[in-house]
N, C-alpha and C positions, 0 to 999 in steps of 0.2 A: 504494500499500499504506499503511495507517495506521501511524503511529508509536505504539509501545506500550511500557510499562514498568510494573512494580509500583509503586504509589504508596507513598511512605514513611509509616510509622506514627509519629505524634508520641508522645513519652513524657514524663511529668512527672519531677520531681526524685527520685522513688523508683523510677524505672524502670518504672512502670505505664503501660500504654497509655491515652492520652486519647481515642482514637477508639473509639466505641461499636460500630462496624461489626463484624460477625462474619466477614466475608470481605474479601479483598484487592481493592482497586480497580485497574483497568488504566486508565492515561491513554491515550485514543485518540479519534480523530475519525472516527466512522463515520456514513455517511448514514442517515437514518431517515425513516419516514413515520408519521404518527399520525392518528387520528380520535377524536372524542369522541361517544360514543353513537350511532355509525352515521352521523354527519353527514359532511360533505366531508373529504377527505384533505388533510393539510397536511404540510410537510416540516420538516427541521431536521437536527441532527447531535448526536453525543454529545461530551461533554468527558471523561468517565470512566464506567466501568461495572464492576459486580461481579455476583456471582450473585444478589444481593438487590435491586439498584437501580441508578440511574444519575443523572448530572448531564447535562442536555440544554440545547441552545439551540433554541428553537422559533421558526420563522419568523413565525408569527402571534402577535402580542402583545396582541390585544384583551382577553383575560382568561386566567387560568390555569385550565385544565380540572381539575376535581377528580379525574376518572378518564379515562384515555385507553387506547386500544389502540395499542400501539407495535410497529412492524415494523422490524427492523434488517437492513440489506443485503438485503432481500427474502427473508431466510431464517428469522428468528426472530420470532415474534409473541407478545407477552405483554401482559397487563393490568397497568397501572401506576396508582398513586395519587400525586397531587402532595403532597409533604411541605412544600415551601417554593418560593417563586418571587420573582423580582425582574425589573423591566424594565431592559433594557440601553439605553445611549445611542443605539444604531442602530435602536431601535424593536422589536427582537426581545425574547424573554423567556428568562431563565435559570431552569431549573426542576430541583429535586431530586425524584426519584420513587423509590418503592419498588415492587417487583413484587409482585403479589397473585394469590391463587387459583391458584398453579401446583401441578399434580399432580406426582407423582414423576417421570414421564416428561419433563415440561417442565423440571424442575430438572436432570435429567441432560442434556437437550439444551442448555440454557443453559451449564452447566458445560463440556460438550464444545466448544461454540462459543468460549468464552473461552480454553480451552486451545489451540484452533486459531489464535485471534488471536495468542497469545504465540508460537506456532511460526512463524507467518507473519512476525512482526517480527524473529525471530532471524536 
């Protein structure tokens, strides 16, 4: 079972949030599979996830794909765009992604999935 908790929000000296994210992040390690443009499927895992994006560790570090199809635990599939990336010492790639092109039903599904993760961790 993955370890989960709400990620703390940083504030400046005026009490204002320094985090531009609109949703809370859950720190969790979830297995994932991804593909870029229909090519072969690769693996990895999440570091944290929210309703609008995630921080991932991708097993294949050859390059940072601009857009990937991301599948979480074989249950949720979303289109994601790479926002930033860096190579890790072990040869993998740390990547920040934002979810794109989600219709209302997908947004609800992702939200329900995150609620389920919180409940599983409790």
